[in-house]
NUVO-51244 format. One record per residue: x, y, z of N, C-alpha, C in turn. Coordinates in pm, whole numbers, plus 50000, padded with zeros to 5 digits. Layout:
BEGIN
  n_c1  n_c2  n_c3 ca_c1 ca_c2 ca_c3  c_c1  c_c2  c_c3
     X     Y     Z     X     Y     Z     X     Y     Z
...
//
This chain:
BEGIN
  n_c1  n_c2  n_c3 ca_c1 ca_c2 ca_c3  c_c1  c_c2  c_c3
 98256 51291 57467 98151 51234 57549 98026 51208 57465
 97974 51087 57473 97854 51054 57399 97731 51081 57485
 97618 51093 57419 97496 51118 57493 97458 50994 57573
 97412 51014 57698 97379 50899 57784 97247 50835 57745
 97246 50762 57633 97123 50702 57584 97065 50601 57680
 96933 50602 57694 96857 50507 57773 96888 50510 57923
 96943 50619 57973 96958 50634 58117 96849 50724 58174
 96770 50784 58087 96659 50870 58128 96543 50849 58032
 96423 50876 58081 96304 50850 58000 96199 50956 58025
 96117 50981 57922 95997 51062 57939 95890 50970 57999
 95837 51011 58113 95738 50926 58181 95603 50994 58200
 95594 51122 58165 95467 51191 58179 95460 51315 58093
 95344 51344 58037 95324 51465 57957 95185 51520 57987
 95167 51648 57962 95036 51710 57982 95029 51838 57901
 94914 51862 57841 94889 51986 57769 94760 52046 57822
 94763 52174 57856 94642 52242 57902 94553 52273 57782
 94439 52331 57809 94356 52382 57701 94436 52485 57622
 94417 52486 57491 94485 52581 57404 94382 52673 57340
 94415 52801 57325 94319 52891 57263 94368 53034 57265
 94278 53126 57239 94309 53267 57239 94235 53336 57354
 94307 53421 57426 94248 53500 57534 94170 53410 57630
 94243 53319 57694 94182 53223 57784 94141 53285 57917
 94195 53402 57948 94165 53463 58076 94239 53396 58192
 94349 53330 58161 94429 53261 58261 94566 53328 58272
 94628 53319 58389 94764 53367 58403 94862 53259 58359
 94983 53301 58324 95085 53203 58287 95112 53107 58402
 95118 53159 58524 95154 53074 58638 95048 52967 58662
 94921 53002 58645 94816 52902 58667 94822 52793 58560
 94853 52832 58436 94866 52734 58329 94986 52642 58352
 95096 52701 58396 95216 52620 58423 95191 52522 58536
 95126 52569 58642 95099 52483 58756 95007 52368 58717
 94905 52398 58638 94816 52291 58590 94893 52189 58508
 94981 52238 58419 95057 52147 58332 95150 52058 58414
 95218 52117 58512 95310 52039 58595 95234 51932 58673
 95123 51972 58735 95041 51875 58808 94996 51761 58717
 94951 51798 58596 94902 51696 58504 95009 51599 58458
 95127 51652 58427 95237 51565 58381 95284 51473 58493
 95290 51525 58615 95330 51441 58728 95226 51333 58754
 95098 51368 58744 94992 51269 58761 95001 51161 58653
 95035 51201 58531 95051 51106 58422 95164 51007 58452
 95264 51055 58525 95377 50970 58564 95349 50887 58687
 95247 50928 58766 95225 50864 58895 95318 50919 59001
 95366 51042 58981 95457 51106 59075 95390 51227 59137
 95460 51290 59234 95405 51407 59302 95510 51517 59308
 95469 51633 59359 95564 51743 59377 95686 51699 59457
 95664 51613 59557 95772 51572 59646 95882 51496 59572
 95850 51442 59454 95949 51365 59378 96037 51453 59291
 95995 51577 59264 96066 51665 59171 96192 51721 59236
 96306 51704 59170 96430 51765 59219 96505 51840 59109
 96439 51864 58997 96498 51945 58890 96389 52009 58805
 96414 52130 58758 96317 52198 58672 96387 52266 58555
 96319 52268 58443 96366 52343 58326 96248 52425 58273
 96232 52548 58322 96132 52635 58259 96181 52673 58120
 96093 52670 58022 96133 52707 57887 96132 52859 57873
 96224 52922 57943 96233 53066 57948 96364 53113 57884
 96379 53243 57871 96494 53299 57800 96621 53301 57882
 96612 53326 58013 96733 53347 58091 96710 53311 58237
 96811 53258 58303 96801 53234 58446 96884 53336 58524
 96930 53440 58458 97006 53544 58525 96912 53653 58574
 96950 53723 58680 96866 53831 58731 96733 53776 58778
 96621 53829 58726 96490 53782 58769 96470 53633 58747
 96542 53578 58649 96526 53437 58621 96565 53348 58738
 96671 53385 58810 96713 53306 58924 96607 53310 59034
 96551 53428 59056 96441 53441 59152 96325 53352 59108
 96303 53348 58979 96195 53266 58922 96215 53120 58959
 96337 53070 58946 96364 52932 58984 96340 52911 59133
 96379 53007 59214 96356 52997 59358 96207 52988 59389
 96128 53068 59319 95984 53065 59340 95926 52927 59311
 95974 52866 59202 95923 52735 59168 95972 52629 59264
 96090 52646 59322 96138 52553 59424 96043 52553 59544
 95989 52671 59575 95891 52680 59684 95760 52614 59645
 95716 52637 59522 95589 52579 59477 95594 52427 59471
 95709 52374 59433 95721 52229 59412 95779 52161 59535
 95717 52182 59648 95754 52106 59767 95828 52183 59873
 95870 52307 59845 95935 52388 59947 96066 52331 59996
 96152 52291 59903 96283 52237 59940 96381 52267 59827
 96512 52259 59854 96609 52289 59749 96599 52190 59632
 96616 52243 59513 96619 52160 59393 96764 52133 59354
 96789 52015 59297 96926 51979 59262 96970 52029 59126
 96874 52059 59039 96910 52102 58904 96812 52208 58857
 96866 52317 58804 96785 52423 58746 96844 52458 58611
 96765 52447 58507 96811 52481 58373 96715 52579 58308
 96745 52617 58188 96654 52697 58107 96640 52629 57972
 96532 52663 57903 96508 52594 57777 96499 52684 57658
 96414 52788 57663 96377 52866 57545 96337 52767 57436
 96383 52782 57313 96342 52689 57207 96446 52580 57187
 96513 52540 57293 96624 52445 57279 96592 52312 57345
 96694 52230 57361 96675 52090 57398 96650 52066 57544
 96532 52097 57594 96502 52075 57734 96509 51930 57775
 96457 51840 57692 96460 51697 57725 96604 51647 57731
 96687 51692 57637 96827 51649 57636 96900 51699 57761
 96874 51824 57801 96938 51877 57921 96893 51800 58045
 96765 51768 58051 96715 51690 58164 96782 51554 58170
 96793 51486 58055 96855 51353 58051 97002 51360 58092
 97072 51464 58044 97214 51479 58079 97230 51505 58228
 97144 51587 58285 97151 51616 58428 97124 51492 58511
 97026 51413 58468 96994 51290 58539 97111 51192 58532
 97171 51178 58414 97285 51088 58398 97403 51132 58485
 97417 51263 58504 97527 51315 58587 97499 51305 58736
 97381 51258 58773 97348 51243 58914 97300 51369 58981
 97264 51470 58901 97220 51597 58958 97072 51596 58996
 96996 51502 58940 96853 51496 58968 96801 51358 58929
 96683 51326 58981 96615 51202 58946 96487 51227 58867
 96422 51339 58897 96296 51373 58831 96300 51520 58791
 96301 51546 58661 96309 51682 58608 96180 51714 58533
 96123 51830 58564 96002 51874 58495 96037 51990 58402
 95999 51976 58275 96016 52081 58175 95877 52142 58153
 95866 52273 58154 95732 52332 58142 95738 52470 58079
 95625 52510 58023 95610 52643 57963 95462 52676 57949
 95432 52805 57946 95294 52847 57919 95294 52991 57871
 95191 53026 57799 95166 53164 57760 95024 53199 57800
 95013 53309 57874 94882 53357 57913 94876 53508 57900
 94815 53556 57794 94797 53700 57779 94904 53773 57702
 95010 53705 57659 95117 53771 57584 95091 53756 57435
 95082 53866 57362 95058 53863 57218 95173 53934 57146
 95207 53884 57027 95322 53939 56957 95286 54012 56828
 95161 54005 56785 95122 54073 56662 95094 54220 56685
 95051 54292 56581 95021 54434 56595 94918 54462 56703
 94823 54370 56720 94722 54390 56823 94776 54382 56964
 94891 54318 56979 94948 54304 57112 95066 54395 57137
 95097 54482 57042 95212 54571 57055 95165 54715 57067
 95179 54776 57185 95134 54915 57201 95216 55011 57116
 95153 55113 57065 95222 55217 56987 95284 55317 57084
 95417 55336 57081 95481 55427 57176 95446 55573 57146
 95437 55653 57249 95411 55796 57231 95534 55880 57262
 95649 55811 57274 95776 55882 57295 95886 55800 57231
 96006 55858 57224 96118 55788 57162 96144 55657 57236
 96151 55544 57164 96170 55416 57232 96311 55401 57287
 96322 55329 57396 96451 55293 57453 96463 55142 57440
 96554 55099 57355 96565 54957 57325 96709 54911 57340
 96728 54779 57342 96863 54723 57352 96937 54742 57220
 97066 54724 57223 97152 54766 57112 97113 54709 56976
 97075 54583 56971 97046 54519 56843 96896 54503 56820
 96817 54580 56889 96672 54560 56882 96617 54590 56743
 96520 54513 56703 96452 54533 56574 96325 54615 56593
 96281 54632 56718 96154 54700 56745 96151 54841 56686
 96264 54910 56692 96268 55048 56648 96239 55061 56498
 96260 54955 56424 96234 54957 56279 96090 54916 56247
 96015 54879 56349 95877 54839 56327 95863 54697 56273
 95969 54619 56279 95967 54485 56221 95978 54380 56330
 95931 54261 56296 95950 54149 56387 95950 54022 56303
 95889 53917 56352 95905 53787 56289 95856 53783 56145
 95738 53838 56119 95677 53820 55987 95763 53877 55875
 95818 53995 55895 95900 54054 55790 96027 53973 55766
 96084 53921 55873 96206 53840 55861 96177 53713 55781
 96069 53643 55819 96034 53520 55748 95991 53548 55604
 95932 53664 55581 95892 53699 55445 96014 53716 55354
 96118 53783 55405 96240 53798 55326 96302 53661 55298
 96303 53577 55399 96358 53442 55386 96280 53364 55281
 96148 53373 55287 96064 53301 55191 96083 53355 55049
 96088 53488 55033 96104 53547 54900 96234 53501 54837
 96338 53499 54915 96468 53455 54863 96464 53307 54826
 96397 53227 54908 96387 53084 54880 96313 53060 54749
 96203 53129 54729 96128 53114 54603 96214 53153 54484
 96292 53259 54500 96378 53307 54392 96488 53206 54359
 96553 53153 54459 96669 53065 54437 96629 52927 54385
 96518 52874 54432 96488 52733 54403 96362 52714 54318
 96304 52823 54270 96191 52810 54180 96063 52762 54246
 96058 52769 54378 95934 52733 54447 95831 52844 54427
 95708 52818 54463 95599 52912 54438 95518 52936 54565
 95437 53042 54567 95346 53061 54680 95254 52942 54702
 95219 52871 54593 95137 52751 54607 95209 52645 54690
 95342 52635 54674 95419 52540 54752 95412 52573 54901
 95420 52702 54932 95407 52742 55072 95267 52711 55122
 95168 52738 55041 95029 52718 55082 95000 52572 55116
 95064 52480 55045 95040 52338 55072 95077 52300 55216
 95175 52368 55271 95213 52341 55410 95097 52377 55502
 95039 52494 55481 94925 52537 55563 94807 52442 55546
 94784 52394 55424 94673 52304 55398 94689 52173 55474
 94807 52114 55465 94832 51986 55532 94825 52000 55683
 94883 52107 55736 94884 52121 55881 94747 52157 55937
 94664 52226 55859 94527 52247 55903 94451 52114 55903
 94476 52032 55802 94414 51899 55801 94450 51822 55927
 94578 51825 55965 94620 51756 56088 94546 51814 56208
 94525 51945 56211 94454 52007 56322 94310 51955 56333
 94247 51929 56219 94109 51881 56223 94097 51742 56284
 94207 51669 56289 94208 51536 56350 94205 51546 56502
 94228 51666 56553 94220 51691 56698 94126 51810 56718
 93998 51784 56730 93898 51892 56730 93917 51998 56837
 93985 51964 56949 94005 52065 57052 94130 52150 57027
 94194 52133 56911 94305 52221 56875 94250 52359 56842
 94337 52456 56838 94293 52595 56820 94220 52615 56688
 94276 52560 56579 94218 52583 56447 94141 52464 56391
 94150 52349 56455 94089 52228 56401 93940 52238 56381
 93872 52306 56475 93726 52316 56465 93680 52402 56348
 93775 52475 56286 93737 52561 56173 93737 52485 56040
 93780 52361 56043 93775 52280 55921 93897 52297 55833
 93900 52220 55727 94014 52221 55636 94017 52348 55552
 94134 52377 55496 94149 52488 55401 94210 52432 55273
 94199 52508 55166 94256 52471 55037 94371 52565 55003
 94444 52529 54900 94550 52617 54851 94493 52753 54814
 94378 52754 54747 94315 52881 54710 94277 52962 54833
 94233 52895 54939 94199 52966 55063 94321 53040 55117
 94434 52973 55114 94557 53035 55164 94595 53153 55077
 94596 53132 54946 94639 53237 54854 94542 53355 54851
 94417 53330 54884 94317 53437 54884 94304 53505 55020
 94371 53451 55123 94372 53520 55251 94459 53645 55236
 94436 53744 55319 94499 53874 55294 94651 53866 55305
 94716 53945 55223 94861 53950 55222 94909 54023 55348
 95001 53959 55419 95057 54021 55540 95192 54085 55508
 95280 54009 55447 95411 54060 55402 95458 53967 55293
 95460 54016 55172 95484 53933 55054 95611 53849 55070
 95603 53716 55041 95492 53642 54981 95401 53573 55083
 95403 53614 55208 95329 53544 55312 95188 53601 55329
 95089 53514 55308 94950 53549 55333 94916 53520 55480
 94799 53561 55520 94757 53541 55658 94771 53395 55700
 94727 53301 55615 94729 53160 55652 94866 53095 55635
 94966 53174 55593 95106 53129 55595 95173 53159 55728
 95107 53239 55812 95174 53300 55927 95139 53230 56058
 95229 53244 56154 95207 53196 56290 95092 53272 56353
 95025 53209 56449 94916 53275 56520 94950 53286 56668
 94893 53387 56734 94904 53395 56879 94826 53281 56941
 94878 53227 57049 94814 53114 57113 94844 53116 57262
 94747 53078 57342 94767 53068 57486 94746 52924 57530
 94821 52885 57632 94813 52750 57684 94947 52709 57740
 94955 52588 57794 95079 52542 57854 95099 52393 57835
 95219 52348 57869 95251 52205 57863 95360 52173 57964
 95375 52047 57994 95484 52001 58081 95525 51860 58040
 95652 51830 58061 95709 51699 58030 95790 51655 58152
 95774 51533 58194 95849 51478 58307 95954 51381 58253
 96080 51404 58290 96190 51314 58254 96249 51258 58383
 96265 51128 58389 96312 51064 58512 96430 50971 58485
 96497 50933 58592 96604 50835 58582 96546 50698 58550
 96633 50607 58511 96588 50472 58477 96521 50405 58596
 96579 50424 58717 96523 50360 58836 96382 50409 58865
 96360 50540 58851 96227 50595 58875 96132 50553 58763
 96181 50555 58640 96096 50526 58525 96035 50386 58533
 96110 50290 58586 96061 50153 58593 95936 50141 58678
 95916 50235 58770 95802 50229 58860 95694 50332 58830
 95707 50400 58715 95607 50500 58680 95483 50435 58620
 95378 50515 58610 95247 50464 58570 95246 50417 58424
 95309 50493 58337 95308 50460 58194 95441 50399 58152
 95439 50333 58038 95563 50276 57984 95660 50390 57951
 95786 50379 57993 95882 50487 57968 95917 50500 57820
 95940 50623 57777 95990 50651 57643 96134 50697 57659
 96229 50611 57624 96370 50636 57653 96428 50743 57561
 96509 50828 57618 96573 50936 57544 96702 50881 57484
 96711 50879 57351 96828 50823 57282 96933 50928 57249
 96893 51051 57238 96989 51155 57200 96926 51292 57215
 97011 51392 57213 96961 51529 57222 97075 51626 57201
 97050 51734 57134 97156 51832 57107 97091 51966 57078
 97172 52070 57081 97125 52202 57043 97238 52277 56975
 97202 52373 56894 97300 52456 56825 97236 52592 56801
 97317 52695 56801 97267 52830 56777 97366 52903 56687
 97312 52995 56606 97403 53068 56518 97364 53215 56505
 97265 53246 56421 97235 53387 56397 97160 53447 56515
 97161 53580 56523 97091 53646 56631 96941 53650 56602
 96865 53703 56694 96721 53683 56701 96644 53769 56601
 96615 53713 56483 96535 53780 56381 96595 53912 56335
 96727 53923 56336 96789 54047 56289 96892 54024 56180
 96937 53901 56163 97044 53875 56067 97010 53756 55978
 97040 53768 55850 97040 53654 55760 97179 53649 55697
 97250 53542 55718 97388 53533 55669 97392 53509 55519
 97500 53549 55459 97523 53527 55317 97628 53418 55302
 97603 53309 55230 97481 53281 55154 97364 53243 55246
 97245 53272 55200 97127 53245 55281 97103 53095 55299
 97136 53016 55197 97105 52873 55200 97229 52792 55160
 97330 52786 55245 97449 52709 55210 97422 52559 55212
 97489 52486 55125 97469 52342 55121 97517 52275 55249
 97611 52338 55319 97660 52282 55444 97561 52304 55559
 97464 52393 55538 97364 52419 55640 97415 52508 55752
 97324 52541 55843 97359 52622 55958 97325 52543 56086
 97268 52608 56184 97249 52546 56315 97159 52422 56310
 97052 52426 56230 96960 52312 56226 97030 52189 56168
 97110 52210 56064 97184 52098 56006 97281 52039 56108
 97351 52127 56179 97448 52079 56278 97379 51998 56388
 97271 52051 56440 97205 51981 56550 97145 51850 56502
 97094 51848 56378 97041 51724 56325 97148 51617 56311
 97263 51654 56255 97373 51559 56240 97418 51505 56375
 97426 51594 56473 97470 51553 56606 97375 51452 56669
 97246 51483 56663 97151 51401 56737 97127 51267 56669
 97126 51263 56536 97111 51134 56469 97231 51045 56496
 97350 51105 56498 97471 51028 56523 97471 50969 56664
 97438 51052 56762 97443 51003 56900 97332 50903 56930
 97219 50916 56861 97109 50823 56884 97127 50692 56809
 97216 50692 56709 97239 50571 56633 97125 50535 56539
 97054 50636 56490 96946 50612 56394 96969 50700 56272
 96901 50667 56163 96912 50745 56041 96782 50817 56013
 96785 50904 55914 96662 50972 55873 96556 50872 55829
 96598 50766 55765 96503 50667 55715 96432 50591 55827
 96486 50597 55950 96424 50529 56062 96309 50608 56123
 96296 50734 56086 96200 50822 56152 96060 50806 56092
 95964 50778 56177 95824 50768 56136 95746 50893 56172
 95779 50957 56282 95708 51076 56330 95810 51182 56367
 95789 51302 56321 95879 51413 56354 95795 51536 56390
 95831 51601 56499 95765 51725 56536 95856 51841 56501
 95832 51904 56386 95920 52010 56336 95854 52146 56354
 95934 52244 56382 95883 52380 56400 95823 52429 56270
 95702 52489 56278 95633 52529 56155 95563 52664 56174
 95632 52757 56241 95568 52886 56271 95515 52954 56145
 95594 52959 56040 95553 53010 55909 95573 52896 55809
 95501 52899 55700 95504 52786 55608 95643 52760 55552
 95721 52864 55528 95857 52846 55477 95943 52765 55573
 95916 52778 55702 95998 52712 55804 95995 52561 55787
 95879 52507 55756 95867 52362 55742 95953 52310 55628
 95952 52380 55515 96033 52336 55400 96181 52339 55435
 96223 52443 55503 96364 52454 55539 96403 52353 55646
 96312 52324 55740 96340 52221 55841 96367 52087 55774
 96283 52051 55678 96298 51922 55610 96433 51912 55541
 96478 52023 55482 96607 52024 55412 96724 52023 55510
 96718 52112 55608 96830 52124 55701 96849 51996 55784
 96740 51929 55818 96751 51807 55896 96784 51685 55811
 96795 51705 55680 96844 51599 55594 96739 51501 55544
 96611 51535 55558 96508 51446 55503 96498 51459 55352
 96547 51569 55298 96559 51587 55154 96674 51684 55130
 96710 51706 55005 96825 51790 54974 96784 51938 54968
 96885 52023 54970 96862 52167 54962 96782 52201 54836
 96676 52279 54853 96593 52319 54740 96486 52219 54703
 96483 52103 54771 96386 52000 54739 96269 51995 54838
 96269 52088 54936 96167 52083 55040 96026 52092 54986
 96003 52181 54889 95868 52199 54835 95820 52072 54765
 95907 52011 54684 95868 51889 54613 95847 51773 54710
 95934 51763 54810 95923 51657 54911 95790 51668 54984
 95755 51791 55020 95629 51812 55091 95510 51782 55001
 95516 51828 54875 95406 51808 54781 95380 51661 54753
 95485 51579 54765 95469 51435 54742 95394 51366 54856
 95370 51438 54966 95287 51384 55073 95362 51312 55183
 95494 51325 55188 95571 51249 55289 95537 51289 55432
 95484 51407 55453 95459 51452 55591 95311 51443 55629
 95226 51403 55539 95082 51400 55566 95045 51270 55638
 94974 51281 55748 94933 51162 55822 94847 51073 55733
 94875 50945 55737 94798 50851 55657 94857 50825 55520
//
């Protein structure tokens, strides 16, 4: 089965204010985002018949969660309920629409008050009770995992901390182009600024690392019939895919960097094939960049450059606006 290209379109988007400690609840941010995206489309709650919260699970409390949103969005049964997490919400919405399960699907997410760094993690005063594969008991989380990944990458391919720093420099520059972004108002940084920021977990400095952020967003995906009558010009969905492999920040497979790639390579090959476009056709890409090493690996795994060439590709300026 091929992806149902051009049978569904993005017709509305909305992003709430972004920042730290906004004093807002997640639900209020989500509701604002949904309202805004629907308004951007020229649609209302009454038009929504599918939702994809970008959450971890729809089992147990998650199913109740979907029921709650069915009440909020018009008080009637919804035809499609999915989950997203960090996966292909737009693709799932398009597939559901093509299958006749819904006409208008809203994808949404928000964070209000949840922090993942040391400041947001309480110190237990008793023996922790955790799930079987939990990393919490070892005192580790994302930063240590990405640091090991980065150290190995530098070792194998001769990249340097300066190469990692360039990612932070370019992305801060992009932030300054949008002054209401979280870090944009702080101005540009240099490679030296990154390298002189405090070491968090070698080789990652503070400015190599992800930051806590609060805010929300929503995306409206509609059928072709609905899209033709929406307020803005439709952006047609040409393809979408997802792939998963290793478990959550607990495993790094050997070899760490196979030429055949892992989940990102697979999903990239799938989606380019189904969309009928090549890497050379892409002008704009929104790639995950939580830590600086992630951007280099994304570029390689998605096939924009070869394995081990991410640092040089980035340094040549291919990803810098302008």
